[in-house]
N, C-alpha and C positions, 0 to 999 in steps of 0.2 A: 329261633335263628335271627341275629341280630339286622340291623338295616345295613351295616356294613357287608355283612357276610352274604345277603341278598347282593347286593349291587357286584360284589364280587364274582357268584355265582351265575350271575348273569353274563357277564364279561368271558366266564369260562365255557359257558355253554355257546356262546357266539364263536369262541373261538377251537371249539370240537364241530362245528357246523361247517367252519372255513376250513379248516386243515382237511375235510373228509369231502367237501366239494372240489380244491384244488387235487387231491390224490384222485376223487373221481376223473377227473381229464385223463389220466395218462396211464393209471391202471390198466385198463382193457387192453391197451394197446402197445403196451411196454415190447411185449415178445414181438410183436409184427414190427414195429419200429426199428429193433436192433437189427434183426435177421434179414427183412426185406426191405424194408427202406434205406437203411444204411447199408446195405448187403453186407454184413459181416457174419450171417450164417446163424443155421442154429446151434451149433456148438456156442458160440460165444451169447446168445439170447440167454441158451440156459445156465452160464456162467455168471449172466447178470444178475437172474432170480437167486443162485445160490451165493451171489456176493451179500444180496439184500439180506440173507437168512444168517451168512457168517457175521457180517458188521454188527446185528442185532446181539449177537452171543457173544460178542468181544465186549461192545460195551455197557451190555445192562449192568453186570456185577459191579462195576465202577459208578454208573450211576446211580445206584441205590444208596452207596455212600455220599454220594455227590448232594443227592436231595436232602438226605438226613442229616448234611453239618451246614450246609449252605440255603436250605430251602427250596421247594420244588420251582419257584417263579425265576429266578438266575438260570436254572437247569434248562428249565423249559425253553427260555429264549437264545441260549447257547444252542439247543437242540434245532429249534427253528432256523435260525441262521444257517447252520449246517446243513439241513435240508433242502434251503432256498439254493444255497450256493450249488449244491448236489442236481438238484431239478435243473437248475439253469446249465450246467454243465452237460446234462445227458441231452439237452436243447440243440446244444453247440459241438458236440463230442464228435469226429468223425472217422475215428479209428480205436480198436479193443480196447488198448489200456488206456485212453481216457475215459471211455464208456464204461469200464471196470471202477475206473477212480470215483468218478459222479456216481455210480451206483452206490460203491461204498457208503461215501458223503451223507447220501439220501437213506439209506437204509438205516446207518447208523441215528441220523436225526429225527427219523421216525420211530425209530425204538425205543429211543429215551423219550419222546413226545408220551406215552401211552402213560408209566409212572407216573411220570411230572404229572400229568392232567388229572390222574386218578388221586393224588396225594392233595392236589391243590380242592378238588372235590369234598376228601375228606377233612380236609381242614377248613371249607369254608360251608359244613353242612352240620347238622345234628342228627342225632340218633333215630328222632322222627321224620328227618327229611332225606336220611342219605339213600334210602331205597330209590325214591322218587327221584333222585338228583342224577344217579347211576342209570336208571331207567331213559329219563330224558338226554343224558347222553349219549345212549345207546340208537337210541330215535332218531337223534338229529345226525350222528354219524353215518345211518344208513339213508337218512332223506338226503343229506348232503351228497353222498358217493354216487347215488341214482341220479340226482340232478346234474351232477359235473360229468358221469360219464353217457347220460343223454346230451346235454350239450355239445361234450366233445365229440361225438359220434357223427354230430351235425360239420363239424369244423375240420376234424379230420381227412386228409384224402392220400392214399397210398403214393399217388405220383408226384405228389411235392413234398420234399423235406420239409420247405420253411411252413408249413402244417402244424408240423407234429414239433417242429422249432415254439410254433406261436404256445401251443398246448403246454409244454414244459414251462415256457415266462410265464403262462397264467398260474401255473401251480407256483412256481417260485413266489409269482406276486401275492400268493394267496397268505402264502408262510411268511413273509414282510408285513402285509397288514395283520396278521394275527400277532407279529412280534409287538407293532403300535399297539393294537388292542389292550394285550397283556401287559405290556410295560404302565399302562393303567390300573390295572387290579393292585389295591391294598390288601394285603392278606393279614388274616388276624394271626396276633401273638402264636406261636405254636414251640413246643421245646424242640432243643435240638440234641443231638449227640454228644457235641462238645460242653453242651452245661449238664451232662447227666454225669455221673460216676465214671471214673476212667477205664474202669475196667468195662464197664458196657459199650463203652465207644469200641475197645480193641476185641471184644466178641461177639460182635452182634449178629455174625453169621452163625457163631458155633451157639447162639440163644436163639435163633431160626431155628436151626436143625434141631435144636432141644425141644422143639414146641410140635408135639407128636399131631396136634390136629392140624397144624401148618403144614408137614409134611406129608400127610394123609391128603389135605386139601389139593397140594401140589401134585401130587400122585394123578389122584382125582381131575386135576386141570389138565394134565397131559394126557388122558385119556378121551377127554371133551374135547381138545383141540383134535387130537388127532385123528377121532372117530367121526368129527362131523367137518368142522373149517378146515381142515387140511385133505378134506377128499371134493371140494366142490367142485374148484378149478380144475382138476386132477383124475384121481381116480373114479368119481362120479361122472364126470362128463364124459371121459373114454369109454366106462361103461354104457352111459346112454347111446353113443355114437354107434357103438359097435355090437353091443348085444341088443337094444333096442331099435335100432334106429334112428335114431331120434335125429332130426336137421338141426343145422346152425339156428336158425330160427325159433325153433322150438327150444333149443338150449336157452337161447335168451330170454325166452319165455318163463322157463322155470326159475331162473334168476330174477327176473323182474318178481315172479311168483314169493319166491323167498322174502324178497326186501317189501313186496306190497302187505304181507301178512306181519312184517313187526311193526311196518308203518301204523297200520289200520290198528294192530290188535295190543300195541305195546300198554298202552295206560288202563286197557279193560284187564288184562293180564295182572297188572300193577297189582289193581284192585284185590285180587283173588291170592296171590303170592304174598302179600303183606302179612296175612293173617295165617299164613301156613309155616309150619317149620321149614327152614331152610334145609334141612337134609332132606323131607320128604319132597320138598319140591324139586331136588336134583333127581332125584331118585326116581321122579315122576317124566323127568325129561328124557331119562333112559327109556323108560317104556316107551314114551312117545318116538324117539328116534328109531326103537327098534321095530315099531307100527310104520317108519317112514323107510325102512331098509327092506322092509316084506312087500312095502308096496312097489319099490324100486324092484326088486327081484321079480316081481309078477310083471313087470313092464319090459323087461328084457329075458326073462326065461318062461311066463306063460306064453299061451297060444291065440289068444286074442288079436283084434285088428291091431293097425297101425294107429289109428285112432284113439284105440283104450289104452293104448303101450304110452302114446306122448302124454293123456292126461293122467296116466299114472306116474306117470315121470314126475310131471310138474309137479302134480298132489306130493308127491314125496318131498321134493326142494320145498312146499309151504309147510310141511307136517317140520320138518328143519326148522323153518322159520318161528313156528310157534313155540317149539324148545329154545330157542334165543331168545324170543322176547321173556320166556320163565326164569332164564338164567340172568340177563343184565342185571334186575334187582335185586339177585340173590347171593351170585357168586361173591362180584366185588365189594359189595358191603362187608362181606363175612372176611375176607383177606383183612380189609381194615381192623376190624373187631379183634380178632386174633394178634393183632399187630400191638405191642407196648406201646405207652406215651411216649411221641416223638420217632418211633419205628416206625411210621406208615412208608415212607418212601423205600425203606429197605427191602420189606414186606412186598409192596407192589412191583418192585422192580424183579424179585426173585420171581413172583408169579409171571410177570411178562416174560421172563428169560425162560421158564417152562413153557407157556406159549408158543415162543418161537423155536423153541428146541422141535413142539410137538407139528407146528407149521412146516419146520422145515424135513421132519422125517416122514410126514403123512405124506404127501405127493411122491416121495422117492420109494414107496412102501406101495401104496394104493395106486399110482399110474399105471405100472405095468400089470397089475393084478384085474384093473378093472379095465384094460383094455383086451385081456388075454383070457383068464380065468377068471369067467365070469360068475360061475356058481359058488368058487370059493370065495371069491371077492363078497359076494351079497353075505353068505354065512359067516365070513371072518368078521365084519362090522355089524353085522347083527349083535354077534356074540359079545363086541366091544360095547356096543350100547347096551346090554343086560349086563356088564360088566360095570357101567355106570352106577346103573341101580344098587347094584351089590357095594360099591365100594361108597356110594353117597350115605347109606345106611350105617356103615361101619365109622362113618367120620361123625355121623350124628352120636355115637356112643363116645368121641370123644370131646363132644363141645358142651360147655355150659348150658343151663337153662336158658340164658339170656341172648348167647351167640347163635342158640338155634332158634328162640322165638323172641326177638329183638325189641318186639310189643312190652315184654314184661319190662323192661329196663327203665320204663315209665315211672314204677311204683317200687323201684328199688335202685341202688347206687352200685356201679357194675366197676370192679378194675378192668379196665380194658386188657386184655389179653390175659386174665387171669379168672378166677372164678368169681362166682355172683356174690355180693355181701348185703345180707338182708339191712333193709334200712333202719336208721337210730328214729327212735320215736321220740315224741316229745317229750313224755313222760321220763326219758332216758337222760 
């Protein structure tokens, strides 16, 4: 990695932390703000959450093409300005129409940030540093969300609209500060689709869908996000309250345990996964999450004391955090390695689209099941976790040796998105 790439990467990491810090101020309190503080009711609050998902699904297919054609930095700045306007609009909106419009802007901006930042990380890192860069990104995101949520919890007052307006203003300010930070980034030269043959630009989506490994990774990604991230604040929390009798404070402790495991274990886990096959790491995450679902099952369906049920429930969230820490330096770099030169933005946006779809479907399926169908809920997501292991093993058969074991790339030349090529010796 060159000095310029290192300087750019530091600013990118600062940007990740700032955006997560700003989001942490408002995300935990959005439902309460819309439904109770603004008095717009539970239905409008539910629609706001749906608008976030719909906005993401609409803009992400176009974001990939924009990133490839224009580069990730201009797209990121546009997304940040849009998100800032949406956040400020939410803080000032007093009726349902204004709230939904602001939520659409914030949701669209947030969605585009993800692939833009991921593409910047790819362009500012080498094969040797990419896994660590994505692990650092995930670490800072969780740390920022946790700190922002903690501070926001002390500032918010459900009896005063002005306290929520302050939170959304802080979130908007963080996005604008991030615009200033990102504007100083000097990105290394990277190929764009416009510089490639004409057929490549027109057929980028067809090319992506023709990449069997990428398609399998997208299917695997959907199951990953559906079976874990899509359940945290919907099905699993509903199951904990209804089946295990978990109090709201204990639920907060479970979420804190999840974040704490990620923050504490991220770089220790990184040293382990860097020397393992990526497909096997993902398969191992499926097994860890299967154990987490079994532990959660004991919390709600076992016959232990309330203290044992609470401890089991918190432990399940901690196990999910361990799996997340293993995935962060594994999945995102694999998406980048599967992308042909100049197409990282397209591939990152496609994977972000799959993630958003899973996060939209996950709560809709898991929420009602977790609240009322306790045993079927646990069994269903236990099977999904085991399915992750099966899908990861199948994916491993589609990957080249270097895509699955990136450290081999140090001793050979790799055609990104294609097969590994043996090095040319000095005698040749």
